C-alpha positions in Angstrom: 60.3 77.9 33.6 61.7 74.5 34.6 61.1 75.3 38.2 57.6 76.4 37.5 56.6 73.3 35.7 58.2 71.1 38.5 56.6 72.8 41.4 53.5 72.8 39.3 53.7 69.1 38.8 53.9 68.6 42.5 50.9 70.8 43.0 48.9 68.7 40.4 50.2 65.4 42.2 48.8 66.7 45.4 45.3 67.4 43.9 45.2 64.0 42.2 46.0 62.5 45.5 43.3 64.4 47.3 40.8 63.6 44.7 41.6 59.9 44.7 40.9 59.8 48.5 38.0 62.0 48.1 36.4 59.7 45.5 37.3 56.5 47.5 39.6 55.1 45.0 42.4 54.7 47.8 42.1 54.3 51.5 45.6 55.4 52.5 44.7 58.7 54.1 45.4 62.0 52.5 48.7 62.7 53.8 50.2 59.2 52.7 48.5 59.5 49.4 50.1 62.9 48.7 53.5 61.6 49.5 53.1 58.5 47.3 52.0 60.9 44.4 54.9 63.2 44.9 57.5 60.4 44.9 55.9 59.2 41.7 56.1 62.6 40.2 59.6 63.3 41.4 60.7 59.9 39.8 58.9 60.5 36.5 60.4 64.2 36.5 63.8 62.6 36.5 63.0 60.0 33.8 61.6 62.8 31.6 64.8 64.9 32.3 67.3 62.0 31.8 65.9 60.1 29.1 63.3 62.5 27.3 60.4 60.2 27.8 57.1 61.8 28.4 53.4 61.5 27.6 53.0 65.2 26.7 53.2 68.2 28.8 54.6 68.2 32.3 51.0 68.6 33.8 49.8 65.4 31.9 52.9 63.5 33.0 52.2 64.5 36.6 48.6 63.2 36.4 49.6 59.9 34.8 52.5 59.3 37.4 50.3 60.2 40.2 47.5 58.1 39.2 49.5 55.2 38.4 51.3 55.3 41.7 48.3 55.6 43.8 46.6 52.7 41.9 49.5 50.4 41.9 51.1 50.8 45.4 48.8 48.5 47.7 49.3 50.3 51.0 45.9 49.4 52.3 46.7 45.6 51.8 50.1 46.1 53.5 48.6 47.9 56.3 45.8 45.1 56.9 48.8 42.5 56.7 50.9 44.4 59.3 47.6 44.5 61.6 47.0 40.7 61.0 50.6 39.9 61.9 50.6 41.9 65.2 47.4 39.9 66.3 49.3 36.6 66.1 
């Protein structure tokens, strides 16, 4: 049951990342957004396992962790900064 909820959380993170890109909330590209969301879900999964901290079900935790990571990680800004530094 644990593996099912873990892999289900990763699937939910991928769906959240795809929807964020589809709705133009982020502009990272689909694959980078999926990787960002997976990383957030993985970290939150370990926090949930080690410290018993959660917002509810594993699915809800996956949605919250993926959305928070996609909103908080400013990869579009970092990419623009890298392009600006290359021009100099």
